[in-house]
Structure formats: C-alpha cells, structure tokens
N, C-alpha and C positions, 0 to 999 in steps of 0.2 A: 695769199696767192700772189704770185709775181705778175709783173706787167709785161706784156708782149712788146718787142722792139721791132719796129719796121723802118728800114732805110731803103728808099727807092734808089734807082740808078743815080749815081753821083752823090747821094746823101751819105752822111755819117760825119765823124769827126776827122776833118782834113788837116793833114800836115804836109808841108813842102819837104821835098827831099832833094833839092838842087835842080836847076833847069826846070823842065816841065815834069820831072819826076814827082810823084806824090803818093802818100799813104792815106787811105781813108779807113779809119777804124769803124768796122761795122758792129763788133761785139767785143766786150772785154769782161773782166772779172765781175764787175758791178752788175752786168747784164745776164751773166751765166752762173752765178753762185760760185765763182772761182773756177769753173770747170774748163773753159777755153777762151782763146782769143781768135779773132777773125779780122783780117784786113783785106781790102782790095788795093793792090799796089801797082803803080805804073813806073817803070824805070826807063830812062832815056838810053839811046844807043851809047855804048861806051861806059855805061855805069859799071864801076868796078866791083861793087858788092863788098861784103865783109871779108875779113881775113878767114883763111881756113880755120875751122873751129869745130867744137863738139859741145854738147849739152849734157849735164849730169842727170837730169830727170825729164827734161822738156822733149816732147815729141814735136818736130818741125815739119809741117806739111805744106806742099805747094800744089796748086791746081792752075795750070796755064790757061788763060782765056784768049789772049791774042799775042802773036809774035813768037819768038823763039828764045826761051830762057836757058842759059848755060848753067848747068848744075854739076858741081864736082861732088862725087860720093866716094870717099876713100881715095883710091888711086885712079878711078874711072871718071871721065868727063862725058856728060850726055847733053845733047841739044834737045830740049823738050818743047814740042809744039802744042798748039791748042788742043784741049781735051786731055792732056797728059797730067797725071797725078803722081806725086812721090811723097812717101811718108818716111822721114829720116828718124830712126829711133835714137834714144839717148846713147851717147858714146861713140856714134859714127862720125868721123871727121867729114865735114862738108862745107860748101860755100855755094854762092850763086852770083851771076853777073849777066850783063847784056853785051855780048860780043857782036851782035848783029847791027845792021844799019837802020833798024826801025825800033820804035818803042815796044816794050813787052808789058803786058798787063796780066796779073795773076792774083789768085787768092792765096793768102798765107794764113794757115791755121796753126795754132799752137795749143797744146794741152800740157799741164794746166795753164790757167790764165796768168796774167801779170806782164806778158810781153807788150801790152799796150803802153806801159810806162816807159819802156825802152823806146817805143816808136815816138812817143811824145818828146823824149829827150833828143832824138834824131832830128825831129822837126825844129826844135830850138837851135840845135847846132848848125843848121843850114843858114841861119841868120848871120853866123860868123865866118862862113866860108864853105867851100865844097866838102862833100862827104867822101873823104878818101878812106881806104881801108884802115889806116891808123886811127883816124877820127872815129869811124864806126866801131873798131875794136876797143878803143878806150871807153866809149860809152857803154858798149855791150858787156864789158867786163864787170859791170855793176849788177849784172843779171846772170842767169844760168848760162854762161857763155865762157868757154875756155879756148882762147886762141892757141893755134898749134904752130 
C-alpha cells in the first residue's frame, strides 16, 4: 500500500522561477505511480512564459487561484480569472504568460507524470539568469514539448 502525501499551504518542493515567481511541486510521478504531476505556481507580472508549443501525449491543465493568467490556445488568447480551469489536449498549440500588473497563482496539472523533472531544471536555470522564452524552450525541449 502506498503512503499518503500531504502538503499544507506553502509546502512542497519549492523552486525559484525568477523574481518572486515560484513553482511548488505538490505531487509527481513518485507520489502518483507515474499518473500525474501537480504544482502550485506563482508568476510575477510580465512573466513571458514558454514559447508557443504543443505536447505529443501530455495533457496540460491549469486552474487559476489568484490573478489573471493569459493563455493562448491555438489562435485564441484568453484572460483566465480565479476559478477558471482549462485542459489542453495533446497536439493543441498553447502557451501562457502574465500580462497583468499583479502576480498570478495557479495549479498546473499534467498527465502522465514526469513534468516535475522539467520544473526542477527550470529552478536550476534561474540561478544562471532570467527565464526567457528561449531558456524555457531549450529546457522544455528535453521533455514532451515541441516549440512552434
């Protein structure tokens, strides 16, 4: 039988993402038998996000907790407020950013698991400089991520 995982508010595996932006891994493959990844992410105003991309088999999901997350889905751009959920299926071009003047906090779910390794690499990359779309894309290309 597996062991339950509990992370209270602010708890989990924390990774810096530049400025006060942060990724807190709440669950990964080791916790979920490889079935999904979950993080609580906060991004600063002006955070550019990754380049427009698609995934081959990964479902990428976002649930906005605070602020307004800008999400591009194909040719459409949406401003997603608190309580909004979006599930991006494999193959659909998408990206996200924070174009507002306030931080955005959201949950990011991915299935299957494995995305936690990408998040760990992003955290390491912030030690060398800002997370630009090019830096994000270069790291993400090692995972199920095809820049467009």
